[in-house]
C-alpha positions as CSV (number, residue, x, y, z in Angstrom):
1,P,8.2,1.2,15.1
2,A,11.8,1.3,16.2
3,Q,12.0,-2.4,16.1
4,A,10.3,-2.7,12.7
5,K,12.7,0.1,11.3
6,A,15.7,-1.9,12.5
7,A,14.3,-5.2,11.1
8,N,13.6,-3.3,7.7
9,A,17.1,-2.0,7.7
10,K,18.5,-5.7,8.4
11,F,16.5,-7.0,5.7
12,D,17.5,-4.4,3.2
13,S,21.1,-5.0,4.1
14,A,20.8,-8.7,3.3
15,L,19.0,-8.1,0.0
16,N,21.7,-5.8,-1.0
17,K,24.4,-8.4,-0.5
18,D,23.0,-10.6,-3.2
19,G,23.3,-9.8,-6.8
20,S,20.6,-7.9,-8.6
21,Y,18.3,-9.8,-11.0
22,E,17.8,-8.2,-14.5
23,G,15.0,-9.4,-16.5
24,T,11.3,-10.1,-16.7
25,V,9.2,-11.2,-13.5
26,Y,5.5,-11.3,-12.9
27,R,3.3,-10.3,-9.9
28,G,-0.2,-11.1,-9.5
29,M,-2.7,-9.0,-7.3
30,Y,-6.3,-9.4,-6.7
31,L,-8.2,-6.3,-5.7
32,E,-11.6,-6.4,-3.9
33,K,-12.2,-2.6,-4.3
34,E,-13.3,-1.2,-7.5
35,G,-11.7,2.2,-6.5
36,D,-8.2,0.4,-5.9
37,Y,-8.4,-1.3,-9.2
38,N,-9.3,1.9,-11.2
39,K,-6.6,3.8,-9.4
40,L,-4.0,1.3,-10.3
41,I,-4.9,0.7,-13.9
42,S,-4.8,4.5,-14.4
43,S,-1.4,5.1,-13.0
44,K,1.5,6.3,-15.0
45,T,4.1,5.3,-12.3
46,I,4.0,2.6,-9.6
47,E,6.3,2.6,-6.6
48,M,6.7,-0.7,-4.6
49,K,6.2,0.9,-1.0
50,S,7.2,-2.5,0.5
51,H,9.4,-5.5,-0.5
52,S,7.1,-7.4,-3.1
53,S,7.2,-10.9,-4.0
54,S,7.3,-11.8,-7.9
55,S,8.0,-14.8,-9.8
56,K,10.0,-15.6,-13.2
57,D,7.0,-18.0,-13.9
58,L,3.9,-16.4,-15.2
59,K,1.7,-19.2,-14.0
60,Q,2.6,-18.5,-10.3
61,A,1.5,-14.7,-10.8
62,E,-1.7,-15.9,-12.6
63,F,-2.6,-17.9,-9.6
64,F,-2.2,-14.9,-7.2
65,A,-4.1,-12.6,-9.6
66,S,-6.9,-15.1,-9.9
67,G,-8.1,-14.3,-6.3
68,F,-8.0,-18.1,-5.2
69,G,-11.5,-18.5,-6.5
70,E,-12.9,-15.4,-4.7
71,R,-15.8,-13.3,-6.4
72,G,-16.4,-9.6,-6.7
73,G,-13.0,-8.4,-7.3
74,K,-10.6,-8.0,-10.2
75,G,-7.1,-9.5,-10.9
76,I,-4.2,-7.7,-12.2
77,L,-1.1,-9.0,-13.5
78,F,2.2,-7.1,-13.5
79,K,4.8,-7.9,-16.2
80,V,7.8,-6.1,-14.9
81,Q,11.2,-5.4,-16.5
82,T,13.5,-5.1,-13.7
83,K,17.2,-4.1,-13.0
84,S,17.6,-4.5,-9.3
85,A,15.4,-7.2,-8.2
86,I,16.7,-10.0,-6.0
87,D,16.4,-13.8,-7.1
88,I,15.8,-15.9,-4.0
89,T,15.0,-19.0,-5.6
90,A,18.2,-20.7,-4.4
91,A,17.5,-19.6,-0.9
92,S,13.9,-20.8,-0.8
93,H,12.7,-23.9,0.9
94,K,12.5,-26.7,-1.4
95,V,8.7,-26.6,-1.2
96,Y,8.6,-23.2,-2.7
97,K,11.5,-23.5,-5.1
98,A,8.9,-23.9,-7.9
99,Q,7.7,-20.3,-7.3
100,K,11.0,-19.2,-8.8
101,E,10.6,-16.1,-6.3
102,V,12.2,-12.7,-7.1
103,I,11.8,-9.9,-4.6
104,L,11.1,-6.5,-5.9
105,K,12.7,-4.1,-3.6
106,R,10.7,-1.4,-1.6
107,G,11.0,2.2,-2.9
108,T,11.6,1.0,-6.6
109,K,9.7,3.0,-9.2
110,Y,8.4,1.7,-12.3
111,D,6.9,3.5,-15.4
112,V,3.8,2.0,-16.7
113,V,4.6,1.5,-20.5
114,G,1.6,-0.6,-21.5
115,Q,-1.6,-2.3,-20.6
116,S,-3.4,-5.4,-22.2
117,K,-5.7,-8.1,-21.2
118,S,-4.8,-11.8,-20.6
119,K,-7.3,-14.6,-19.4
120,G,-9.6,-11.9,-18.1
121,M,-7.0,-10.0,-16.2
122,T,-5.5,-6.6,-16.7
123,V,-1.9,-6.7,-17.4
124,L,0.3,-3.7,-16.5
125,H,3.7,-3.6,-18.4
126,L,6.2,-1.9,-16.2
127,R,9.7,-0.9,-16.7
128,E,12.0,-0.1,-13.7
129,K,13.3,3.6,-13.7
Protein backbone atom coordinates (compact mmCIF):
# COMPACT_ATOMS: atom_id res chain seq x y z
CA PRO A 1 0.00 0.00 0.00
CA ALA A 2 2.25 2.89 1.12
CA GLN A 3 5.32 1.24 -0.38
CA ALA A 4 3.49 0.55 -3.65
CA LYS A 5 2.26 4.15 -3.76
CA ALA A 6 5.82 5.41 -3.34
CA ALA A 7 7.08 3.06 -6.05
CA ASN A 8 4.33 4.24 -8.44
CA ALA A 9 5.17 7.87 -7.73
CA LYS A 10 8.86 7.19 -8.41
CA PHE A 11 8.04 5.39 -11.67
CA ASP A 12 5.70 8.21 -12.76
CA SER A 13 8.42 10.75 -12.06
CA ALA A 14 10.96 8.80 -14.11
CA LEU A 15 8.53 8.47 -17.02
CA ASN A 16 7.72 12.17 -16.97
CA LYS A 17 11.42 13.06 -17.36
CA ASP A 18 11.53 11.39 -20.77
CA GLY A 19 10.00 13.09 -23.77
CA SER A 20 6.54 12.11 -24.90
CA TYR A 21 6.03 9.88 -27.91
CA GLU A 22 3.37 10.98 -30.37
CA GLY A 23 2.25 8.52 -33.00
CA THR A 24 0.64 5.15 -33.57
CA VAL A 25 1.34 2.22 -31.27
CA TYR A 26 -0.25 -1.22 -30.88
CA ARG A 27 -1.24 -3.23 -27.83
CA GLY A 28 -2.41 -6.82 -27.88
CA MET A 29 -4.61 -8.44 -25.25
CA TYR A 30 -6.00 -11.93 -24.95
CA LEU A 31 -9.18 -12.26 -22.89
CA GLU A 32 -10.39 -15.61 -21.63
CA LYS A 33 -13.77 -14.40 -20.33
CA GLU A 34 -16.49 -13.65 -22.88
CA GLY A 35 -18.01 -11.00 -20.58
CA ASP A 36 -14.73 -9.08 -20.34
CA TYR A 37 -14.38 -9.21 -24.12
CA ASN A 38 -17.95 -7.99 -24.75
CA LYS A 39 -17.58 -5.15 -22.24
CA LEU A 40 -14.36 -3.98 -23.84
CA ILE A 41 -15.55 -4.04 -27.45
CA SER A 42 -18.70 -2.08 -26.54
CA SER A 43 -16.77 0.68 -24.72
CA LYS A 44 -16.79 4.24 -26.03
CA THR A 45 -13.87 5.31 -23.84
CA ILE A 46 -11.00 3.27 -22.44
CA GLU A 47 -8.77 4.34 -19.54
CA MET A 48 -5.42 2.72 -18.86
CA LYS A 49 -5.70 1.98 -15.14
CA SER A 50 -2.02 1.07 -14.97
CA HIS A 51 1.07 1.69 -17.07
CA SER A 52 0.63 -0.48 -20.14
CA SER A 53 3.12 -1.84 -22.58
CA SER A 54 2.60 -1.24 -26.29
CA SER A 55 4.76 -1.43 -29.39
CA LYS A 56 5.49 0.54 -32.54
CA ASP A 57 5.62 -2.90 -34.22
CA LEU A 58 2.22 -4.37 -35.12
CA LYS A 59 3.58 -7.93 -35.17
CA GLN A 60 4.60 -7.67 -31.50
CA ALA A 61 1.06 -6.72 -30.48
CA GLU A 62 -0.46 -9.44 -32.68
CA PHE A 63 1.70 -11.98 -30.84
CA PHE A 64 0.32 -10.89 -27.45
CA ALA A 65 -3.26 -10.79 -28.77
CA SER A 66 -2.88 -14.34 -30.11
CA GLY A 67 -2.94 -15.78 -26.60
CA PHE A 68 0.28 -17.72 -27.19
CA GLY A 69 -1.69 -20.60 -28.70
CA GLU A 70 -4.22 -20.83 -25.86
CA ARG A 71 -7.80 -21.78 -26.70
CA GLY A 72 -11.12 -20.52 -25.48
CA GLY A 73 -10.46 -16.79 -25.43
CA LYS A 74 -10.46 -13.88 -27.84
CA GLY A 75 -7.71 -11.55 -28.96
CA ILE A 76 -8.10 -7.80 -29.08
CA LEU A 77 -5.69 -5.50 -30.81
CA PHE A 78 -5.58 -1.82 -29.91
CA LYS A 79 -4.37 0.61 -32.57
CA VAL A 80 -3.64 3.71 -30.51
CA GLN A 81 -3.04 7.29 -31.62
CA THR A 82 -1.12 8.64 -28.65
CA LYS A 83 0.26 12.03 -27.64
CA SER A 84 1.84 11.30 -24.28
CA ALA A 85 3.28 7.78 -24.33
CA ILE A 86 6.93 7.14 -23.49
CA ASP A 87 9.23 5.36 -25.96
CA ILE A 88 11.58 3.16 -23.91
CA THR A 89 13.17 1.30 -26.83
CA ALA A 90 16.57 2.89 -26.23
CA ALA A 91 16.45 1.96 -22.53
CA SER A 92 15.41 -1.64 -23.17
CA HIS A 93 17.81 -4.52 -22.75
CA LYS A 94 19.27 -5.55 -26.12
CA VAL A 95 17.22 -8.77 -26.08
CA TYR A 96 13.98 -6.73 -26.01
CA LYS A 97 14.87 -3.88 -28.39
CA ALA A 98 12.99 -5.62 -31.22
CA GLN A 99 9.79 -5.09 -29.26
CA LYS A 100 10.06 -1.32 -29.89
CA GLU A 101 8.30 -0.81 -26.57
CA VAL A 102 6.30 2.30 -25.75
CA ILE A 103 4.64 2.81 -22.36
CA LEU A 104 1.06 4.09 -22.24
CA LYS A 105 0.80 6.09 -19.01
CA ARG A 106 -1.67 5.06 -16.36
CA GLY A 107 -4.73 7.25 -16.10
CA THR A 108 -4.64 8.20 -19.78
CA LYS A 109 -8.05 8.11 -21.48
CA TYR A 110 -8.75 7.16 -25.08
CA ASP A 111 -11.82 7.55 -27.26
CA VAL A 112 -12.80 4.48 -29.26
CA VAL A 113 -13.02 5.95 -32.78
CA GLY A 114 -13.48 2.76 -34.76
CA GLN A 115 -13.53 -1.00 -34.79
CA SER A 116 -12.45 -3.54 -37.40
CA LYS A 117 -11.29 -7.15 -37.77
CA SER A 118 -7.82 -8.42 -38.67
CA LYS A 119 -6.53 -11.99 -38.62
CA GLY A 120 -9.54 -13.12 -36.57
CA MET A 121 -9.01 -10.43 -33.92
CA THR A 122 -11.08 -7.39 -33.08
CA VAL A 123 -9.14 -4.17 -33.61
CA LEU A 124 -10.19 -1.19 -31.50
CA HIS A 125 -8.99 2.13 -32.92
CA LEU A 126 -8.23 4.52 -30.08
CA ARG A 127 -7.34 8.21 -29.95
CA GLU A 128 -5.90 9.83 -26.86
CA LYS A 129 -8.16 12.51 -25.37
